N, C-alpha and C positions, 0 to 999 in steps of 0.2 A: 508343484504337485504333479505326479505322473497321471496321464490320462488313463481312465479305467481300462480301456482296451489294451493299452500298452502294459499296464501292471499285470493284467491277466495273461497276456502273451509272454511276458518275462517269466511269470510263475510257471506256465506250462513248458517253457523252454528249459527252465531249471529242473523240472521234473522229467525232462526228455520225452514229453508226449506231444509237443507242438508240431504242427505240420507247416510246410512252406506256405500253403494257402492261408492258414490262420495268421501267420506273421504279416503277410501282405495285407490281409483284410484289416488287421489291427492298425497298421500304419495308415491305411486309407481312412478309417474312422477318425483317427487322431487328426489327420490333416483336414478332414471335413470340419472338425470342431476347432480349428485354428491353431493346433499344435504343429510346429514346424522345425525341422533341421534339414541340412542338405541331404544326409543319408536317408532320413525319413521320407523326404520327397522322392528320392530315387526308388526307395522300397515300395512306397504306396502306388507307384506307377509302373512297377515291374511287370513285364510281359513274359509269359511262358516260364514261370519261376522254377528254378531248381534249387536244391538245398545248398549247393556250393555257391550259387549266386546270391541267394537270399540271406544266408547265415551271416556273412561278414557285414552286410548292410544293416541287418537288425542289430547286431552287436555295436556297430558304429553309431546307430541311432540312439541306443541307450546311453552310450558314452557322451554323445553330443548334448543330450537332454539331461545329463546328470542323474540318470535312473540306475541305481545299483542293481546288479544281478542278485536276486534273493538266495538265501540258503535253502536247502531242501525243505527244512521245517517251515520257514516263512513262506516258501512258494506254495506248499500244500495249504497252509492257512489262508493265503491270499486267494488261491483258486477256489477253495470252498467258500470263502467269504464273499467273493464277487457274485457267485450264483445264489448263495444263501441270502445275501442282501437283496438281490433282485426278486427272489421269492417273497421275502419279508415286506418289501415296499410295493409289491404287486405289479412290477414292471414287466414280468413274464408270467405266463400261466404256470401254476405250480407243477403240473405234469411235465412241462418243458424244462423247468429248472431242475427237477430231480432227475430227469433223463440225462441232462448234461453231467450231473454229478455221478450218476450211475456209470456213464461211459468213462469218466475220469477214473473212478474206482476200478472198472474193468481193465482199463489200459495199464494201470499201475500193477495190478496183480498178474494179469496175463503176460505183460511185457517184462515181468521180473524187475521192476524199477523201484522196489521198496528199499533196497540196499540195507536190509536189516533194521529198518526203522520200526520202532515200537513206540507209539505215542498216542495220546488221547485223540488227536485229530483224525487218525485213521479209523478209530471207532465211530467218530461223528460222520465221516465220509461213508462208512458202511451203513450207518443208520439212514442217511439220505438215499443210498442205493436201494435199501430195502423198501423205501417208499415207492421207488420206481416200479418194483414188482407189484406192490399193492395197488397202484393205479392201474396197471395192466390187468390185474385180476378183477378189479372193480368194473372195468370196461367190459371184460368178458362176461361178468355176472349180469351187467345191464343188458347185454345182447341176449343172454339166456332168458332173462325175464321177458324181453320183447317176444321171444318165441314161446312163451308160456312154460318155460322150464325153470323150476325153483333152483337158484344157486345155493352153494354150500353155506355161504355166509351172507349177511345182509349189509355188508359194508357198501357205502355209496361214494361216488366221486366227491360229492359235497362234503361229507364228513372227513374224507381223507384230505381234501383241500384245506379244511380248517386245521386239521392236525399238523400238516406239513408246514403251513404258514406259521403256526404258533411255534413249532419246533425250530423253524428258521429264525424267528424273532428271538427265541430263548438262546439259540446258539450265538447270534450276533451280540446280544447283551452280555453273555458269559465270556465271549472271546474278547470283546473290545471294552467291556466295562472297566477292567483293571487299568486300561490305558487312558481312561477318561479322567483328565486332570480336573479336580474340583475348582481350580482357578478359572476354568472355562465356563463355569456356571455364574456368569455375570448377571446383574439385574435385568439387563436387556434380553439376554438369552433365555433366562428363566421365565420372564414375562411372556415372551413369544411362545415358548413351549407350553406354558400353562394355558394361554389363550387358545391354542390349537387343541390341546387335550380336552378342554372343557367345552369348546364349541364344535369340535369335530370338523372344523374347517381348516384345511392344511395349505392354504394359499401362501402362507408366510414361510414355507420351508426354505425358500431361496434366501430370505432375509435372515433366517436362523443360521444358515450356513455362513453368511457374511459376519454375523455377530460372533459366532464361534471362532472364525478365523481372526477377527479383530482381537479376540481374547487370547490368541496365541495357539489355537488348535490347528494342527497340521495333520490330524488323523484322516488320511485319505478316504478310509472306508466311511467314516461319519459324514465327511463333506460330500463325497460322491452320493451317498444316500439322500442327503438333503437336496442336492441338485439333480437327483434322478427324476425320471418322468412320473413316478408313482403308479397308481394312486396310493396315497398314504392313508392310514386308518389308525384307530385307537389300538395301541400295542406297538406303534412305531418305536423301534428300539432306540433311536437317537433322542426322540422326545422323552422317552422314559429315563434315559441316562441323564439328560439335562435336569429332569425333575427329581432325580435321585431315587427312582422307583426300582424295586427289585423285580 
C-alpha cells in the first residue's frame, strides 16, 4: 500500500500542481515511516531541488514502489480524499484542511488545469473551498465583535467547524462506501467497530485496520484513516461503513 504522502504527491503530480519541494517532502516523510527504494532515498535527501532533477527521481520512486500514476479523475479524488479524511478524523484543524483544498481548487482554476473535466468531484472541491471563505469571514466577524461592532451574520468558528467536519465525513462515506466490500465486515471487524461506536473509545482503530486487511481490504483511504493519528469520534466514516450505517 502506498504511503499517504506519496499517494498525495502522485495525485498532485498528475494534476500538474505539485512543486519540487512537495515531492521531496513527501519522499522524506515516507522514508521516515520506513518506506524505502533507491530513488526514494535519493529524492528524500535531495539538496537544492530543481524540477529537472526531482522529476525523474520521483517517477522512478513510484515505479520502484509499484505505485501507479493515477488518472486525472482518480488524482482529484485522492487529493480531496486525503485532506477530507484528515478533517474527518481530526488530525488537522478544519480551517487548515479546507485551506489546503481551497488552494488546490484555486490552482486548478487559475492554472487552467481542468482540461474540460466536468465531474461531481469538482463540485465537492468547490464546496470545501467555500468553507475556506466562511472560516475567514467568521474570523473577521469575531474580530469585529471584540471591537464592539456587530457583524452581518452570527456564524461562529465552532459551528463552521462542526459543519465542515460532518461534510468531510459524509464525503468520505459517499466516496468510499461503494468500494467497501461487505466481505470485509468480518465478525472481528464488526465487533471492534461496534465496541468503539458504543463506548466512544477509539483505541482499537489500529486493530480494526489489521482486521480489515486480514479480510482482504486494500482500500488505502480506509486503512490510512484507521492508522492515522486521530482523534477519532462518533461519525468516524470507517466505523460507520463497517457497521453498515448510512
